C-alpha positions as CSV (number, residue, x, y, z in Angstrom):
1,M,-32.9,83.0,-41.8
2,R,-29.5,84.5,-42.3
3,K,-29.1,88.2,-43.5
4,T,-26.3,89.1,-45.8
5,Y,-25.1,92.2,-46.1
6,Q,-23.2,93.8,-49.1
7,Y,-20.6,96.2,-48.7
8,S,-21.0,99.7,-49.1
9,P,-18.4,102.8,-48.3
10,A,-20.7,104.9,-47.3
11,R,-22.6,101.9,-45.1
12,A,-18.9,101.8,-43.5
13,M,-18.6,105.2,-43.0
14,T,-21.9,105.5,-40.9
15,H,-21.8,101.9,-39.4
16,A,-18.0,101.3,-38.8
17,H,-18.9,99.6,-35.7
18,D,-21.2,96.4,-36.9
19,G,-18.9,94.3,-37.9
20,Y,-19.8,94.0,-41.8
21,A,-17.2,96.8,-42.7
22,P,-14.0,95.6,-43.7
23,L,-11.2,97.5,-41.5
24,D,-8.1,99.0,-42.5
25,K,-5.8,96.2,-40.1
26,V,-2.3,98.5,-40.3
27,A,-3.2,100.5,-37.2
28,R,-4.3,98.9,-34.1
29,G,-7.8,99.6,-33.0
30,C,-8.1,101.5,-36.1
31,N,-11.8,101.5,-37.7
32,T,-11.4,102.9,-41.1
33,P,-12.7,101.3,-44.2
34,Y,-9.6,99.4,-46.3
35,K,-8.1,101.6,-48.9
36,I,-8.4,100.3,-52.5
37,K,-5.0,101.0,-54.5
38,K,-5.1,100.5,-57.7
39,E,-1.7,99.4,-59.6
40,E,-0.7,101.2,-62.7
41,T,0.7,99.0,-64.9
42,M,3.7,100.6,-67.0
43,T,4.4,99.6,-70.6
44,I,8.0,99.2,-72.2
45,N,8.3,98.7,-75.2
46,R,11.6,97.2,-77.2
47,R,12.7,100.4,-78.6
48,D,12.4,102.3,-75.3
49,L,14.1,99.5,-73.7
50,A,17.0,99.2,-76.6
51,L,17.4,102.8,-76.7
52,S,17.9,103.0,-73.0
53,T,20.4,100.0,-73.1
54,F,22.1,101.7,-75.5
55,A,22.6,105.1,-73.9
56,I,23.7,103.8,-70.6
57,S,26.3,101.5,-72.2
58,A,27.5,104.3,-74.6
59,L,28.0,106.3,-71.1
60,A,30.1,103.8,-69.6
61,L,32.4,103.1,-72.8
62,A,33.0,107.0,-72.7
63,T,33.7,108.0,-69.2
64,P,37.3,106.5,-69.5
65,A,38.2,108.2,-72.4
66,L,36.5,111.3,-70.6
67,A,38.5,111.1,-67.7
68,V,42.4,111.9,-69.4
69,S,43.0,115.3,-69.9
70,A,44.6,116.9,-72.8
71,E,47.4,118.2,-70.3
72,E,48.0,114.0,-69.0
73,D,47.8,112.9,-72.8
74,T,50.5,115.2,-73.6
75,V,52.8,114.3,-70.8
76,A,52.2,110.8,-71.5
77,K,53.6,111.4,-75.0
78,K,56.7,113.4,-73.3
79,V,57.3,109.9,-71.1
80,E,57.2,107.8,-74.1
81,A,59.7,109.8,-75.9
82,F,62.0,110.1,-73.4
83,R,61.6,106.0,-72.6
84,L,62.5,105.9,-76.5
85,A,65.3,108.5,-75.9
86,Q,66.7,106.2,-73.6
87,I,66.7,103.0,-75.3
88,A,68.2,104.7,-78.3
89,A,70.7,106.6,-75.9
90,D,70.5,109.9,-77.9
91,P,71.6,112.8,-76.6
92,K,69.8,115.7,-78.1
93,A,66.4,113.9,-77.5
94,L,67.5,113.5,-73.9
95,G,68.7,116.8,-73.3
96,A,65.7,118.5,-75.2
97,L,63.2,116.4,-72.7
98,C,64.9,117.5,-69.6
99,W,65.2,120.9,-67.8
100,D,68.5,122.5,-67.0
101,D,68.0,121.9,-63.7
102,L,67.2,118.4,-63.5
103,S,67.8,115.8,-60.5
104,Y,67.9,112.4,-61.5
105,S,68.3,109.7,-58.6
106,H,69.2,106.1,-59.7
107,S,68.1,103.4,-57.3
108,S,71.8,103.0,-56.2
109,G,71.1,107.0,-54.4
110,K,73.6,108.5,-56.9
111,V,71.9,111.8,-58.0
112,E,73.2,113.3,-61.3
113,D,72.4,116.7,-63.0
114,K,71.8,117.2,-66.3
115,A,74.8,117.3,-68.2
116,T,76.1,113.9,-65.8
117,F,72.7,112.2,-66.8
118,V,73.0,112.8,-70.6
119,T,76.2,111.7,-70.2
120,N,76.1,108.8,-68.5
121,A,73.2,107.6,-70.4
122,T,74.8,107.9,-73.5
123,D,78.6,106.6,-73.2
124,G,78.3,103.5,-74.7
125,K,79.5,101.5,-71.6
126,S,75.9,99.7,-71.7
127,K,73.1,99.9,-73.8
128,F,69.5,98.9,-73.3
129,L,68.0,95.8,-74.7
130,S,64.7,97.1,-73.4
131,I,62.7,99.2,-71.6
132,E,59.4,99.1,-70.4
133,Y,57.5,101.8,-68.3
134,K,54.3,99.4,-66.7
135,D,51.4,100.7,-65.2
136,P,52.1,104.3,-65.9
137,T,49.9,106.6,-63.8
138,I,49.8,110.6,-64.4
139,K,48.4,113.5,-62.0
140,V,48.6,117.1,-63.9
141,V,48.5,119.6,-61.0
142,G,48.7,123.3,-62.3
143,P,52.2,123.5,-63.9
144,A,53.4,120.0,-62.2
145,A,53.2,116.2,-63.5
146,I,53.6,113.5,-60.8
147,V,54.4,110.0,-63.1
148,R,54.8,106.7,-61.3
149,F,55.5,103.4,-63.3
150,H,57.3,100.4,-63.0
151,W,60.5,100.1,-64.8
152,I,61.2,96.8,-66.0
153,A,64.3,96.6,-68.0
154,E,67.6,94.9,-69.7
155,Q,70.6,96.5,-70.5
156,E,74.0,94.8,-71.9
157,M,77.5,95.9,-71.0
158,A,79.5,96.6,-73.3
159,A,83.0,95.9,-71.6
160,D,81.8,91.9,-71.3
161,G,78.3,91.7,-72.9
162,K,77.0,90.7,-69.4
163,K,73.3,91.3,-69.2
164,V,71.8,93.3,-66.4
165,P,67.7,93.4,-65.6
166,T,66.7,95.8,-63.8
167,N,63.5,96.2,-61.5
168,L,62.0,99.7,-60.3
169,H,59.3,101.8,-59.1
170,I,60.3,105.3,-60.6
171,L,58.8,108.6,-59.6
172,M,58.9,111.5,-62.5
173,N,58.0,115.0,-62.1
174,W,57.8,117.0,-64.9
175,Q,57.3,120.6,-64.8
176,K,55.4,123.1,-67.8
177,Q,56.6,126.4,-68.5
178,G,54.6,127.8,-71.7
179,D,53.5,124.7,-73.8
180,E,56.4,123.0,-73.0
181,W,56.5,119.7,-70.5
182,K,60.2,118.5,-69.4
183,L,61.3,116.5,-66.4
184,L,62.3,118.3,-63.5
185,S,63.2,114.9,-61.0
186,R,63.5,111.3,-61.3
187,A,63.7,109.4,-58.1
188,A,64.0,105.2,-58.8
189,T,63.4,102.2,-55.7
190,K,64.5,99.0,-56.5
191,L,61.7,96.3,-56.4
């Protein structure tokens, strides 16, 4: 007749080597009894799941809006006003948006001061049919703002009606004094 033994932790502790106590096989040669682990069940109801999903979604949508500072927004409005003044060839608006010490560099390498730029931009020898500032980036650093964008434009020459497209990369530097942002320098590179 064969003997049957029932597992008992007390017996396993006292008779670890009798061959009947289950052993922890994690470490080689270990003779401790198995450790019984209980797994707890986590309950999540639909409301908790919906609220956490809503919170994560709201945070994801709000993050890009928070990334734009008030100063960057102000500079973006000035850049747009400058674009509109160029299309309209408005000397007053262009003059008001530029510092007196403006350095305006064209893709040809020609550099103009404020007075020369405003005069040439509004002399009527050509008119812009369209100007697009594509993919703009604005970075405000203290009282300076670095603005970059892809310029795509078309202008018509008054003398012969010839249409001339331009495709440039633009770098603008805007400076703030007091509450006013004005264009300090501009450089263009042909693409």
